[in-house]
KERO-561858 format. One record per residue: residue in three letters; x, y, z of N, C-alpha, C in turn. Coordinates in Angstrom, 1 decimal, padded with zeros to 4 digits, always signed. Atoms other than C-alpha are relative to their C-alpha. Layout:
BEGIN
[ala [X Y Z] [X Y Z] [X Y Z]]
...
END
This chain:
BEGIN
[met [-000.9 -000.2 -000.8] [+117.5 +070.9 +083.5] [+001.5 -000.3 -000.3]]
[trp [-001.4 +000.3 +000.6] [+120.6 +069.2 +082.1] [+000.4 +000.8 -001.1]]
[ala [-000.3 -001.0 +001.1] [+120.4 +071.3 +078.9] [+000.5 +001.3 +000.6]]
[val [-000.2 -001.4 -000.6] [+120.3 +074.5 +080.9] [+001.3 +000.0 +000.7]]
[ala [-001.4 +000.3 -000.7] [+123.5 +073.2 +083.1] [+001.0 -000.1 -001.2]]
[leu [-000.8 +000.2 +001.0] [+125.2 +072.2 +080.0] [+000.3 +001.2 -001.0]]
[arg [-000.4 -001.4 +000.7] [+124.7 +075.3 +078.0] [+000.5 +001.1 +000.7]]
[thr [-000.6 -001.2 -000.9] [+125.5 +077.7 +080.9] [+001.6 -000.4 +000.1]]
[leu [-001.4 +000.6 -000.3] [+128.7 +075.6 +081.7] [+001.0 -000.4 -001.0]]
[arg [-000.8 +000.4 +001.2] [+129.9 +074.3 +078.5] [+000.8 -001.1 +000.3]]
[asp [-000.8 +001.0 -000.2] [+131.5 +071.4 +080.0] [-000.8 -001.1 +000.7]]
[pro [+001.0 +000.7 -000.6] [+129.6 +068.2 +080.8] [+000.0 -000.7 +001.3]]
[glu [-000.4 +000.3 -001.3] [+131.5 +067.1 +083.8] [-000.4 +001.0 +001.0]]
[glu [+000.5 -001.2 -000.9] [+130.8 +070.6 +085.4] [-001.4 +000.0 +000.1]]
[ala [+001.7 +000.0 +000.1] [+127.2 +070.6 +084.1] [-000.6 -001.2 +001.1]]
[ala [+000.4 +001.0 -000.6] [+126.7 +067.1 +085.7] [+000.3 +000.4 +001.6]]
[asp [-000.4 -000.4 -001.3] [+128.5 +068.4 +089.1] [-001.0 +001.0 +000.7]]
[ala [+000.8 -001.1 -000.5] [+126.4 +071.5 +089.2] [-001.5 -000.2 +000.2]]
[leu [+001.4 +000.8 +000.0] [+123.2 +069.4 +088.5] [+000.0 -000.6 +001.4]]
[gln [+000.0 +001.0 -001.4] [+124.0 +067.1 +091.4] [-000.2 +001.1 +001.3]]
[asp [+000.3 -001.2 -001.2] [+124.6 +070.4 +093.8] [-001.3 +000.3 +000.0]]
[ala [+001.4 -000.5 +000.2] [+121.4 +071.7 +092.6] [-001.0 -000.9 +000.7]]
[phe [+001.0 +000.8 -000.4] [+119.4 +068.7 +093.3] [+000.1 -000.5 +001.7]]
[ile [-000.1 +000.0 -001.4] [+121.0 +068.4 +096.7] [-000.6 +001.1 +001.0]]
[ser [+000.5 -001.2 -000.6] [+120.3 +071.8 +097.5] [-001.6 +000.1 +000.0]]
[ala [+001.5 +000.0 -000.1] [+116.8 +071.5 +096.4] [-000.8 -001.0 +001.0]]
[phe [+000.4 +000.8 -000.9] [+116.4 +068.4 +098.5] [-000.1 +000.6 +001.5]]
[arg [-000.3 -000.6 -001.4] [+117.7 +070.3 +101.6] [-001.1 +001.3 +000.3]]
[ala [+001.0 -001.2 +000.0] [+115.3 +073.2 +100.6] [-001.3 -000.3 -000.2]]
[ala [+001.4 +000.4 +000.4] [+112.2 +071.2 +099.9] [-001.1 +000.6 +000.8]]
[gly [+001.0 -000.2 -001.2] [+110.6 +072.2 +103.1] [-000.3 +001.7 -000.1]]
[asn [+000.2 -001.6 +000.3] [+111.2 +076.0 +102.2] [-000.9 +000.3 -001.1]]
[phe [+000.8 -000.3 +001.4] [+109.3 +075.9 +098.9] [-001.2 +000.5 +000.4]]
[arg [+001.1 -000.7 -000.5] [+106.5 +078.4 +099.3] [-001.0 +000.0 -001.3]]
[ala [+001.2 +000.0 +000.9] [+104.5 +077.6 +096.1] [-000.3 +001.2 -000.6]]
[glu [+000.3 -001.3 +000.6] [+104.8 +081.1 +094.8] [+000.2 -000.1 -001.6]]
[ser [-000.4 +000.4 +001.3] [+106.0 +079.6 +091.5] [-000.2 -001.4 -000.3]]
[gln [+000.0 +001.4 +000.3] [+105.9 +076.4 +089.8] [+001.2 -000.8 +000.5]]
[val [-001.2 +000.8 -000.5] [+108.2 +073.5 +091.0] [+001.1 +000.1 -000.9]]
[thr [-001.1 -000.1 +000.8] [+110.1 +073.6 +087.8] [+000.7 +001.1 -000.1]]
[thr [-000.4 -001.5 +000.1] [+110.6 +077.3 +087.7] [+001.1 +000.0 +001.4]]
[trp [-000.9 +000.0 -001.1] [+112.1 +076.8 +091.4] [+001.3 -001.0 -000.3]]
[leu [-001.1 +001.0 +000.1] [+114.3 +073.8 +090.4] [+000.9 +000.7 -001.0]]
[his [-000.7 -000.5 +000.8] [+115.5 +075.5 +087.4] [+001.1 +001.4 +000.3]]
[arg [-000.6 -001.2 -000.7] [+116.5 +078.7 +089.5] [+001.0 -000.5 +000.7]]
[ile [-001.0 +000.3 -000.8] [+118.5 +076.6 +091.7] [+000.9 -000.6 -001.0]]
[val [-001.3 +000.5 +000.9] [+120.3 +074.8 +088.8] [+000.7 +001.2 -000.6]]
[val [-000.7 -001.4 +000.6] [+121.0 +078.3 +087.3] [+001.0 +000.5 +001.3]]
[asn [-000.7 -000.2 -001.3] [+122.4 +079.3 +090.8] [+001.3 -000.6 +000.1]]
[ala [-001.1 +000.7 -000.3] [+124.5 +076.5 +091.1] [+001.0 +000.2 -001.1]]
[cys [-001.0 -000.4 +001.1] [+126.0 +077.0 +087.6] [+000.8 +001.1 -000.1]]
[leu [-000.6 -001.2 -000.2] [+126.7 +080.4 +088.2] [+001.0 +000.1 +001.0]]
[asp [-000.8 +000.1 -001.1] [+128.3 +079.7 +091.4] [+001.2 -000.7 -000.6]]
[arg [-001.2 +000.8 +000.5] [+130.6 +077.2 +089.4] [+000.6 +000.9 -000.9]]
[val [-000.4 -000.9 +001.1] [+131.2 +080.1 +086.8] [+000.8 +000.8 +001.0]]
[arg [-000.7 -000.7 -000.7] [+132.3 +082.3 +089.4] [+001.4 -000.6 +001.0]]
[arg [-001.1 +000.6 -000.4] [+134.5 +079.9 +091.0] [+001.3 -000.2 -000.8]]
[arg [-000.9 +000.2 +001.3] [+136.1 +079.1 +087.7] [+000.8 +001.3 -000.3]]
[gln [-000.8 -001.6 +000.4] [+136.9 +083.0 +087.2] [+001.0 +000.1 +001.1]]
[ala [-001.0 -000.2 -001.0] [+138.6 +083.0 +090.6] [+001.0 -000.9 +000.0]]
[arg [-001.3 +000.9 +000.1] [+140.8 +080.1 +089.9] [+000.1 -000.5 -001.5]]
[pro [-000.1 +000.4 +001.4] [+141.3 +079.9 +086.1] [+000.8 -001.2 -000.1]]
[thr [-000.8 +001.3 +000.4] [+142.6 +076.6 +084.8] [+000.1 -000.1 -001.6]]
[val [+000.0 +000.0 +001.4] [+143.6 +075.4 +081.5] [-000.7 -001.2 -000.3]]
[pro [+000.8 +001.5 +000.2] [+141.3 +072.6 +080.3] [+001.0 -000.9 -000.9]]
[leu [-000.6 +001.1 +000.8] [+142.7 +069.4 +078.8] [-000.6 -000.1 -001.3]]
[pro [+000.6 -000.1 +001.4] [+142.2 +069.1 +075.0] [-000.9 -001.2 +000.0]]
[glu [+001.1 +000.9 +000.2] [+139.1 +067.0 +074.2] [+000.3 -000.7 -001.4]]
[thr [+000.0 +000.8 +001.4] [+138.9 +064.3 +071.5] [-001.0 +000.2 -000.8]]
[ser [+001.1 -000.4 +000.8] [+135.6 +065.3 +070.4] [-001.1 +001.0 +000.6]]
[his [+000.9 -000.9 -000.6] [+133.3 +068.2 +070.7] [-001.3 -000.3 -000.4]]
[asn [+001.4 +000.3 +000.5] [+130.3 +066.6 +069.0] [-000.7 -000.7 +000.9]]
[glu [+001.0 +000.7 -000.7] [+127.2 +065.5 +070.5] [-000.4 -001.3 -000.6]]
[pro [+000.4 +001.3 +000.7] [+126.1 +061.9 +069.8] [-000.9 +000.4 -000.8]]
[ala [+001.1 -000.1 +001.2] [+124.1 +061.9 +066.5] [-000.9 -001.0 +000.0]]
[thr [+000.8 +001.0 +000.3] [+121.2 +060.1 +065.9] [-000.1 -000.5 -001.4]]
[pro [-000.1 +000.3 +001.3] [+120.7 +058.2 +062.8] [-000.4 +000.9 -001.2]]
[arg [+000.7 -000.9 +001.1] [+118.3 +060.8 +061.1] [+000.6 +001.3 -000.2]]
[asp [-000.5 -001.3 +000.3] [+120.5 +063.8 +061.6] [+000.8 -000.1 -001.2]]
[ser [-001.0 -000.1 +001.2] [+122.4 +064.9 +058.6] [+001.4 +000.7 +000.3]]
[met [-001.5 -000.5 -000.3] [+126.0 +065.9 +058.6] [-000.1 +001.6 +000.2]]
[ser [+000.1 -001.3 +000.0] [+125.0 +069.4 +057.9] [-000.9 +000.5 +001.3]]
[glu [+000.6 -000.5 -001.2] [+122.6 +069.7 +060.9] [+000.9 -000.2 +001.2]]
[arg [-000.9 +000.0 -000.9] [+125.2 +068.6 +063.1] [+001.2 +000.9 +000.3]]
[glu [-000.7 -001.0 +000.1] [+127.7 +070.9 +062.0] [-000.7 +001.5 +000.3]]
[thr [+000.8 -001.4 -000.4] [+125.1 +074.0 +062.2] [-000.1 -000.1 +001.5]]
[arg [+000.1 +000.1 -001.6] [+124.4 +072.7 +065.9] [+001.5 +000.5 +000.6]]
[leu [-001.3 -000.4 -000.5] [+128.3 +072.9 +066.4] [+000.2 +001.4 +000.0]]
[val [-000.4 -001.3 +000.3] [+128.7 +076.3 +064.8] [-000.8 +001.0 +001.2]]
[ile [+000.9 -000.7 -000.8] [+125.6 +077.6 +066.9] [+000.5 -000.2 +001.6]]
[lys [-000.7 +000.4 -001.1] [+127.2 +075.9 +070.1] [+001.2 +000.8 +000.1]]
[glu [-001.2 -000.6 -000.3] [+130.4 +077.6 +069.6] [-000.2 +001.4 -000.1]]
[ala [+000.2 -001.4 +000.1] [+128.9 +081.1 +068.7] [-000.8 +000.2 +001.6]]
[leu [+000.5 -000.3 -001.4] [+126.9 +080.8 +072.1] [+001.2 +000.0 +001.2]]
[asp [-001.3 +000.1 -000.9] [+130.2 +079.8 +073.9] [+000.7 +001.4 -000.1]]
[gln [-000.8 -001.1 +000.2] [+131.5 +083.2 +072.5] [-000.7 +001.2 +001.0]]
[leu [+000.8 -001.1 -000.8] [+129.0 +085.2 +074.5] [+000.6 +000.1 +001.4]]
[pro [-000.2 -000.1 -001.4] [+129.5 +086.7 +077.6] [-001.0 -000.6 +000.9]]
[glu [+001.0 +000.8 -000.8] [+127.9 +084.8 +080.6] [-001.3 +000.6 +000.3]]
[asp [+001.1 -000.8 -000.4] [+125.5 +087.5 +081.4] [-001.1 +000.1 -001.3]]
[gln [+000.7 -000.3 +001.1] [+124.2 +087.6 +077.8] [-000.4 -001.6 -000.3]]
[arg [-000.2 +001.4 +000.2] [+124.7 +083.6 +077.3] [-001.4 -000.7 +000.7]]
[ala [+001.1 +000.7 -000.9] [+122.2 +082.7 +080.2] [-001.4 +000.4 -000.3]]
[pro [+001.3 -000.3 +000.4] [+119.1 +084.6 +079.3] [-000.2 -000.6 -001.6]]
[ile [+000.2 +000.5 +001.5] [+119.4 +083.6 +075.4] [-000.4 -001.4 +000.3]]
[val [+000.3 +001.6 -000.1] [+119.7 +079.8 +076.4] [-001.6 -000.2 +000.8]]
[leu [+001.2 +000.1 -000.6] [+116.8 +080.2 +078.7] [-001.2 +000.3 -000.8]]
[val [+001.1 -000.5 +000.9] [+114.4 +082.2 +076.5] [-000.1 -000.7 -001.2]]
[asp [+000.2 +000.3 +001.3] [+115.4 +081.4 +073.0] [+000.3 -001.6 -000.2]]
[val [-000.3 +001.5 +000.2] [+116.7 +077.6 +073.5] [-000.8 -000.8 +000.7]]
[glu [+000.8 +000.9 -000.9] [+114.8 +076.3 +076.3] [-001.5 +000.4 +000.1]]
[gly [+001.3 -000.5 +000.2] [+111.6 +078.4 +075.7] [-000.9 +000.8 +001.3]]
[tyr [+000.6 -000.9 -001.1] [+111.1 +080.2 +078.9] [-000.5 +001.4 -000.2]]
[ser [+000.3 -001.6 +000.1] [+109.3 +083.5 +079.2] [+000.9 +000.9 +000.5]]
[val [-000.8 -001.1 -000.5] [+111.2 +086.6 +079.9] [-000.2 +000.2 +001.6]]
[ala [+000.2 +000.0 -001.4] [+109.3 +086.7 +083.3] [+000.6 -001.3 +001.0]]
[glu [-000.6 +000.9 -000.7] [+110.4 +083.3 +084.2] [+001.6 -000.1 -000.1]]
[thr [-001.3 +000.0 +000.2] [+113.9 +083.7 +082.9] [+000.6 +001.2 +001.3]]
[ala [-000.4 -000.8 -001.1] [+114.1 +086.8 +085.1] [+000.0 -000.3 +001.4]]
[glu [-000.1 +000.8 -001.1] [+113.0 +085.0 +088.0] [+000.9 -000.8 +000.4]]
[met [-001.1 +001.0 -000.2] [+115.5 +082.2 +087.6] [+001.3 +000.7 +000.2]]
[leu [-001.5 -000.4 -000.2] [+118.4 +084.6 +087.3] [+000.1 +001.1 +000.9]]
[gly [+000.0 -001.0 -000.9] [+117.3 +087.0 +089.7] [+000.0 +001.4 -000.4]]
[ile [-000.2 -001.2 +000.8] [+117.3 +090.0 +087.4] [-001.4 +000.6 -000.5]]
[ala [+001.3 -000.6 +000.5] [+114.6 +092.5 +086.1] [-000.2 -000.5 -001.4]]
[gln [+000.3 +000.4 +001.5] [+112.8 +091.7 +083.0] [+000.5 +000.8 -001.0]]
[gly [-000.6 -000.8 +000.8] [+113.8 +094.6 +081.2] [+001.7 -000.3 -000.1]]
[thr [-001.4 +000.6 +000.1] [+117.3 +093.2 +081.9] [+000.3 -001.0 -000.9]]
[val [-000.2 +001.2 +000.9] [+116.8 +089.9 +080.3] [-000.4 +000.4 -001.4]]
[lys [-000.1 -000.4 +001.4] [+115.4 +091.6 +077.2] [+001.2 +000.7 -000.4]]
[ser [-001.2 -000.7 +000.4] [+118.3 +093.9 +077.0] [+001.1 -000.9 -000.5]]
[arg [-001.3 +001.1 +000.0] [+120.9 +091.0 +077.4] [-000.3 -000.7 -001.1]]
[cys [+000.2 +001.0 +001.2] [+118.9 +088.8 +074.9] [+000.3 +000.9 -001.1]]
[ala [-000.1 -000.8 +001.3] [+118.8 +091.8 +072.4] [+001.7 +000.0 -000.3]]
[arg [-001.4 -000.1 +000.2] [+122.7 +092.3 +072.8] [+000.7 -001.1 -000.4]]
[gly [-000.6 +001.2 +000.3] [+123.5 +088.7 +072.7] [-000.6 -000.5 -001.5]]
[arg [+000.4 +000.4 +001.5] [+121.2 +088.1 +069.6] [+000.6 +000.9 -001.2]]
[ala [-000.7 -000.8 +000.9] [+122.7 +091.1 +068.0] [+001.7 -000.5 -000.5]]
[lys [-001.3 +000.8 +000.1] [+126.2 +089.3 +068.6] [+000.0 -001.2 -000.9]]
[leu [+000.3 +001.1 +000.6] [+124.9 +086.0 +067.3] [-000.3 +000.3 -001.5]]
[ala [+000.3 -000.2 +001.3] [+123.5 +087.5 +064.3] [+001.4 +000.4 -000.8]]
[lys [-001.3 -000.2 +000.6] [+127.0 +088.7 +063.4] [+000.9 -001.3 -000.3]]
[val [-000.8 +001.5 +000.1] [+128.7 +085.4 +064.0] [-000.5 -000.9 -000.8]]
[leu [+000.5 +001.0 +000.5] [+126.1 +083.3 +062.4] [-000.8 +000.5 -001.2]]
[gly [+000.9 -000.5 +001.3] [+124.8 +085.5 +059.5] [+000.5 -000.8 -001.3]]
[his [-000.4 +001.1 +000.9] [+126.8 +083.0 +057.2] [-000.9 -001.1 -000.3]]
[leu [+000.9 +001.5 +000.4] [+124.1 +080.2 +057.9] [-001.1 +000.5 -000.6]]
[arg [+001.2 -000.2 +000.6] [+121.4 +082.3 +056.6] [+000.3 +000.5 -001.5]]
[asn [-000.4 -000.4 +001.2] [+123.5 +083.6 +053.7] [+001.2 -000.8 -000.3]]
[pro [-001.3 +000.7 +000.1] [+126.0 +080.8 +052.5] [+001.0 +000.4 -000.5]]
[asp [-001.1 -000.7 +000.8] [+128.0 +083.1 +050.3] [+000.5 +001.0 +001.0]]
[ala [-000.6 -001.0 -000.8] [+128.6 +085.5 +053.3] [+001.2 -000.6 +000.7]]
[glu [-001.1 +000.5 -000.7] [+131.8 +085.2 +055.2] [-000.5 +000.1 +001.5]]
[pro [+000.3 +000.2 -001.4] [+131.5 +084.0 +058.8] [+000.4 +001.3 +000.8]]
[gly [-000.5 -001.3 -000.8] [+131.7 +086.9 +061.3] [-000.3 +001.2 -000.4]]
[val [+000.2 -001.5 +000.7] [+130.8 +089.7 +058.8] [-001.5 +000.0 -000.3]]
[pro [+001.3 -000.3 +000.1] [+127.4 +091.2 +059.1] [-000.4 +000.4 -001.3]]
[thr [+000.3 -000.4 +001.3] [+125.9 +091.6 +055.8] [-001.2 -000.3 -000.8]]
[asn [+001.1 +000.2 +000.6] [+122.7 +091.6 +053.9] [+000.3 -000.5 -001.5]]
[glu [-000.4 +000.1 +001.5] [+124.5 +091.1 +050.7] [+001.2 -001.0 -000.1]]
[ser [-001.1 +001.2 +000.1] [+126.7 +088.1 +049.6] [+001.0 +000.6 -000.7]]
[lys [-001.4 -000.6 +000.8] [+130.3 +088.4 +048.3] [-000.4 -000.1 -001.4]]
[his [+000.4 +000.1 +001.4] [+128.8 +087.0 +045.0] [-000.8 +001.3 -000.7]]
[asp [+000.7 -001.1 +000.2] [+126.2 +089.8 +044.9] [+001.1 +001.3 -000.3]]
[arg [-000.9 -001.1 +000.0] [+128.9 +092.4 +045.6] [+000.8 +000.1 -001.3]]
[thr [-000.9 +000.2 +001.3] [+131.3 +091.1 +042.8] [-000.7 +000.3 -001.2]]
[glu [+000.9 +000.0 +001.3] [+128.4 +090.8 +040.4] [-000.5 +001.4 -000.4]]
[arg [+000.3 -001.3 +000.3] [+127.4 +094.5 +041.0] [+001.0 +000.6 -000.5]]
[arg [-001.4 -000.7 +000.5] [+130.9 +095.7 +040.5] [+000.1 -000.3 -001.4]]
[val [-000.2 +000.5 +001.4] [+131.4 +093.6 +037.5] [-000.9 +000.5 -001.1]]
[ser [+001.4 -000.3 +001.2] [+127.9 +094.6 +035.7] [+000.2 +001.4 -000.2]]
[arg [+000.0 -001.4 +000.1] [+128.6 +098.2 +036.0] [+001.0 +000.4 -001.4]]
[pro [-000.9 -000.3 +001.4] [+129.9 +099.9 +032.4] [+001.4 +000.3 +000.4]]
[leu [-001.4 -000.3 -000.5] [+133.5 +100.3 +032.2] [+000.4 +001.6 +000.1]]
[gly [-000.3 -001.6 -000.3] [+134.9 +103.7 +033.3] [-001.1 +000.5 +001.2]]
[thr [+000.6 -000.5 -001.0] [+132.3 +103.9 +035.9] [+000.1 -000.9 +001.3]]
[gln [+000.0 +000.7 -001.2] [+133.8 +101.5 +038.5] [+000.0 +000.8 +001.4]]
[gly [+000.0 -000.9 -001.5] [+134.7 +104.4 +041.1] [-001.0 +000.8 +000.0]]
[gln [+001.1 -001.1 -000.2] [+131.6 +106.5 +040.5] [-001.0 -000.7 +000.8]]
[arg [+001.2 +000.4 -000.5] [+128.6 +106.4 +042.6] [-001.1 -000.6 -000.9]]
[glu [+001.4 +000.1 +000.9] [+125.5 +104.6 +041.4] [-001.1 +000.9 +000.1]]
[gly [+000.9 -000.8 -000.2] [+122.9 +106.6 +040.3] [+000.3 +001.6 -001.0]]
[arg [-000.5 -001.0 +000.7] [+125.1 +109.2 +038.5] [+000.2 -000.1 -001.5]]
END
């Protein structure tokens, strides 16, 4: 639940506050639990609601955050530097997504919830979860394409690296640089 709150709010202090609010709400509403779903699904829904409430409040009263000294998560000894860098790049890419796309992607792709569970937690239709995930994944693919292809420029969607394009251009016979291939 902490991971959902942290990934939704992107601020450890806000996430901790939202999680505390969620647990207080869950404690107060425990007698109303109808067992129509699993307790964890019910709790996650409360956490998501608490996070979304905080996002709405933040949008109503925008603030300028203080600069942080470090954006890195604590590393374990077995983590390599490139794994930490990759996690940071992915986190930053998720942060660029609109909230309505980030929440379903975090729940489905990161936390491993089903589309049905995610729809229930967010209070939206399953088709909406699927479309928001698809739109968010498309944006992430553009931003993170360079992770799959190290020669690609970050943020530029391509199936071909800069090296491949240059090599193809250079390998053409002289005098055919401006002509289409196949002529």
